N, C-alpha and C positions, 0 to 999 in steps of 0.2 A: 360941508354939510351941515344945517340946523339941527337943534335937537327933538323936532318932531320929525323931522325925514328919518335921523338914524331910528325911532322909534318904530316907524311903519317898515323899515327892512327888517328888523328882527322875524326869525322865521320860530312860527307856531309848533309846539310838540307831533309830532306823527302820530296817526292813528296806529295802537295797538289791537291784534285779534284778541279776542275772548280765549278762554279756556275752549279747546275744541276736544270731542268723541274720537280717544284713538284705539286700536285695539288695546288690550294690557299685554304684557309680555309674560313668559312662563315662570311659576314662581321656583326658587331653587329647592331641589327635593333632597338636596343633601348626600345625594351617591359621592363614592371616591371621583376625582376629578380624570377624564383620559389624558392622554401625551398629548400636548399639543406641537404639531411641527413649527420649527426657527424659520424653516424656508416661505412660509407661505402666511400674508396678510390675512388676520380675520375682516369676514363682509361684513357689509349691512351698517346700519348708522344704531346710534346710540338705543337701547331699551327706554333710557329716562324721559321724561317728558319736562321742560323747561318752558312755562310761559309767561309773558308779561302779565302783570299786575296791577299797573297803574293807573287803570280805568276804574270810575263809577266810586269812589269814595266821597265820606261826609268828614266836613271840620268844623271845628268852634274852639273860640278862641278864650280862654278865661277874660274876666274882665281886668283884674287885679295884676299889674304887672310893673316894673321896674324898667330902668336903662334910659333913664333921663342923661344919666352922665356918658352912655354909648359903653364899650368896653373898659372903661373906667368904673362904671358901677362895681361896689362890692356887699352892698345891701340887700339881701332879696325878701326879706320881711313876710309880708303876706302873697308876693308873688309866688312864695312857696307852696301855697297853700292851697288844698282842692276847693274850692269853694262849692258850697252847698247843691249847685243843680248840676255839678257833675259827681257827685258823689256813686252813685248809680251807675254812671257812664259805661261801668267795665261786664254791665250785666244786658245779657243780650235781650230783653225784654223792653229797654230803655228807647224811650221816643226821639230818634235824630231826626226827624222828618225837616226840622225848622233849622238843621245845620244847613252849612254851605256845602253846594255840591262840586264839587272837584276831581282835578285827575292830577296825579304826579307826575313830573316833582312837583314838589309845591313848598314855598317857605312864606311864611308869617310877615316877613320883612323885604318883601319883593319890592314895596314902596316908600317906607319910615328911616328904609336906610340911607334914601340917595335926593329926601325931600330937604327943604328951607328948614325945618325946627329940628335942632341938635337931638341927639340922642336918637335912640331905636328900641324897640319894645321888646323887651325878655322877660317871659314868661313861662307858661304852660299852656300846649295847644293839646287837642283830645281830633283824633284819628278816629272812624270807624268805616268797614266796609265789610258788607254783606252779599255771601257767594254760596254755591253750592259745589258740588262735585259728586258726578256720576257713578252708580251702583260697580262700574267696574273696574274704579280705584279701590275696593274694598280689600285691605288686606296688605298696602302699601306703606310706603313710608313716605312722607309730605313733610315737604320744609320749604320755608317762607326766607328767599335770600333779599336784604337789604345793603344795597350799594351804600349806605348813609343815611342819617340819622340825626340832627344835631339838638343837644349833646349829649343827652340822657333818656332813651327809652325803655316804656315801660309795656307788656304785650297780657292780652286777655284775648284768649277765642272762649266764646260760649259761655262767659263767666268764669272762666279757669284762668288763673296766673300762670303763664307759660314760659317767662322769662324776662331779663332786662340788660338792657347793653350800655356801656357807659365808655363814652368817646364818639364824636363827633367826625370823624375821620378816620377811620375803618369801616371796611364793610364786614357783615356778621350776618349769621344763618339763624332762624327760629326753629326748633322741629316741634310740631304740632300734631305728629300722625296720633299719639293718642288723646288729641283733643278734638282733632276735627269728624263732624259727621258726614255720611255719605248717603247718598243719594236724594231724592225730591224733597230736602230736609233743607231752611237757611241754617248757615255756617254767619255768625258776628264778631269777625277780628277788632280789637279796640286796641289803639296805639294811643299812650299819654308821652310825650316827648317835651321837653322844655327846654333852652337856651340859659337859663340863670347862671350864677359864678360858683364856682365849687374851688376852693384851696387846694383839693386834693386834685383835681380836671384840669390836666391841659386842653388850652393855652390859658393860661393865669396871669398874665404880661398885662401890663395897664399897655393900651394900644391903640392906633384910630384904625384896624382892620374891625370890620364886623361879624360877631358871632352868630351867624342866620340861624333862625331856628326852622327847624317844620323836618319834611323827610325828602330830603333836598335832591334824591336821587331816585335811581329805577328801583322797582323790588318787584321779584319773580319768585312764580310758584313751581317748585319741580316735585316732581311725583317720583317715585324709582322701588323698585324692590325692595323688600325688608333688609338684604344685604348687599350693599353698594363701597363704590368708592369713594372717601374721604376726601382724599386730596392724594398729591405726589410733589415730592420736592428732588431735586435733580442737580446733578453737580459736576463740573468739568471741572478737575482739577489741572490737567494739563492741555494746553491746545496749542495747537501748531499747523502752518501749510500741509504737512505731511499726514496727520494724525491728531487726534480728541478724544479723549478719555472722558467716559461718561460714567457715573452712577446713577442709582435711582431709587429712592426709600418712597415706599407705596404705603399708604393706610387704609385699610375696608374695614367697615361697622356689619354687626349684624343684629338690625331690631327685633327680630324675629324669636319665638320660642325657643324653638332647636337648633343647636350645634349644628351649622353648614360645613360641610369638604368641598371647598371650590378651588379656581385654580386662577390663580395671578396673571395676565399677562402683559407687559410691556412690550410697545412695538415703534420704534422709531423711524415714520417714515421721510422721505424726502417731499420737497414742492408740489412734485407730480405725484406721489402718490405709493412710491416706489417704497419695497421693502428693504432697509438699510440694517438693522435689529431687531431680532425678537428673543424675548425671554420669560421664562414660563415658572413659576415656582406653585407647587400645590399651598394652600392655606386654609388652616382650619379654626371656625370663627366660634365661639363659646355664644348663648343666647345673652345678646344684649351686653356687648363686648366690643372691643375696635382691638385690629391687629394688625403690625407693622412686618413690611414686607421688604428688604434689601438685596439688591440686585446688582451686579456690579456687569454691565455691559464691555468692559473692555475698551479696545481700541475703534473708530470710525476712523478709517484711511481715506483720505486726501479729501478733507472736510472741505463744502464750500463755507466760506466765514461769510461773517456778517456784520454788514458797516451800512453808512449812511447812505452811502455811492453804490453799494450793494447788499439790499436789504433781505440774504435768504434766509429762509424759515423753514426747518425741518417741524413737523409733530412728533408729540409724545403721545400714541393709544393706551391711554391704559384700561382692559378689559376684565372685568370676573367672567367667567366660565364653568357652570353647571356641564359638565360633560363639553360635550362639542356647542350648548346650548348660550350664547349670550345672556348674562344677568344684569350687568351695568357697564357703561363705557364712558370714559370721559378722557378729551382730548386736552393738551397743553403745546403752546407754541415753544420751538426750542432752536436756540441760536449758539452759535459755536465762533467764541472769537478770544483773544486775549490782550489786555492792556499793561501797560504801565506808565507814572508820572516821572519826570525827570525836573532835578530841580532848575537844571538851567535849559534845559529845550523844550520844556512843557510836557504835554501829553499826548499818549504814542498809541495807536488802534491796529493792532494784525502786524507790527511791527513799521507802523506808517506814521508821521506827526501830523495830527488833525487840531485843526485851530479851536479852541473849545471858547464861542459864546453865551454867556447867559442870558436871561429874560424872568421877567418877573408878570405873574400869570396870575391875575385876583378872581378869573373864571366868573365873574358877574356880569349880569347886563343889565340897564335898567327898566324896571316892570319886571324882573325876572327874580332879582337879588341873585341868590350863589344854584337857585331850581334849575339849572338847564337843560332843555331837549340834548341829547347827543349831537343833534346838525349844531348847534351854537359851539361844543365843545369842536367838532370836526371843525368850522368854520376858524375858531381860533387858533389852531393848528395851522390851517394853513399859511395864516397872517404871520406867525412866527416862521 
């Protein structure tokens, strides 16, 4: 297959639906929680809304850049300075009509990283997005989830600085609850991203790898009640064919002005949705604070074990309840397995030897750089 044929086979990013209008969930009233039965799975979808935020962005790249030596470059010089024409780019009234119209994922190194000229451009790129939120979302928590931006990103909403993230290979979220406008008014999000060298920000090695610049992964808009589940960690200290031990550590936040008294419920569901375990704990969260809840699930008898040949997954469904009404719900996959390494015999999974064969995945395509749609990641996994 020649280069042109190969490029023609690359799939375009799938279209994403814009934020729809949905009924708002009930606000937590702060009444003491009712007892929750451990024998019954909680019904219904999550009250939170999570919508893809990839479409209809604007982009412009600064003129001064570095990168003639590629990843060996260590001198940023003028490339690290905001150029005069971008000094007001964070203000909502800034005119971005002359910028490129793009969808995410996006990288400004989609082409120069693979052309015949040595090096690739390293510097500052600017992104802007205009959007509106319906009036029904007043009084909600509003978050922006970024799956990846390389390598330092700075954020403004409606002219106010709302945060910064350093590191191109970790996902993160930006809380815009206090800055977003609700109703038939324009919100303007500005994101400044750079892929310049920093001796305190890995990777710092001199290498032939390309450190692509841009918002190169999906972005999501998440709307929830002011009290919500932040995240869940789980541990399986012992696992065997007969039983699996499970403990959970959940975090819940309250962005509202009043203390709330809620119930945090963790349910373990099998692959068919059947209830395996249910744990319930009261949680009292003061205004603008976060609380952690630890729960011991004990033993799960005769667990289905996860393996490459039998990739069985349970689900952990974490819910915040106000009385019996769901305030927020979050689901995570759970696989039970145990493993060990033996210096003489190799790797063992669930008591059976498994031959490990590694691979090196560069996650890049010509004409895309590392800003790949999910279809490309799936295709790579199928090839691997």
